[in-house]
C-alpha positions, 0 to 999 in steps of 0.5 A: 881860335888862335892866330899866327903871331908872325905878323904885326897887329892892326889897331882894333877899335870898338864900343864898350861891349865887353864881349868884344874885348874878351874875344880880342883878348882870347884870339890875340892872347898868348897861352901860358902856364902859371909859375909854380910857387912850390906849394901844392900841386902845380896848376895845369890850367893855362892863362891867356896874356895879351900880346905886347903889340896888341893895340885896342881902344874903346869908344864909350858913349855917355847918355842921359836918361832920355838916351841923348848923347852927352859925351864921348870918351876914348879909352886905350885898353891895350897898347901904348898911346904912341903906338896907337897914334902911329897906327892912326896916322898910317891908316889916315885917321886923326882920332880913335873912332868906329866910323869906318867899321860902321860904314862897312857894316852899313854897306854890307847891310845895304848891298847884302840881303843875305844878312837881313832876317825875315827875307827870302834871301837870308842865309841859314847855311854858313857855306852859302853865306861864306860864298856870298861874302867872297863874291861881295868882297870881289864886287865891292873891291874890284868892280864897284866904283867908289865916288870917294876914291875918284881923282881929278884929271888935269882937264877937270874931269874925274877918274873914278876908281875901285878900292883895288885901283886906289891900292894899286892892285889893278890898273882898271876896273875888272869885269865878272869874267876876269874875276871868275877866271882869276888865277893866283900865281 
């Protein structure tokens, strides 16, 4: 799957699993033909070169023989260290970590039983799973109040917000009727 190259790329962070690195390089790579050096038949096999604005870092966890964590190494695979630091500042993080992705995965596993195997809710059909994910995203971002996003009022009480309210997309919590009747302009 090739993606549009007209938009800036975010910072990607993963563990040291090579399949993730290969997938990111393939999806965000630029297909090129190697230059012909004048000898033999020109190559028709294309090569993938990563985009120059790709920012990708890995978290490598070193463990001892008993699987206890010894140290954590942060490695920049693609991108300039200054660009990665700027991306971290813009996202509100202070260091390279995977905690946000892991937290999102935990929320999906807790609230979405369609991902839990050996249950009656497990989705074998890709269309049903895609529909569930869209409904889940609408509920999680527009309906569910998140305690970590609350703001303190002047009287000391708290105003609870959804992620959409925190981003300024809506000014109040939406209900299901409003979500289901939503029209894109």
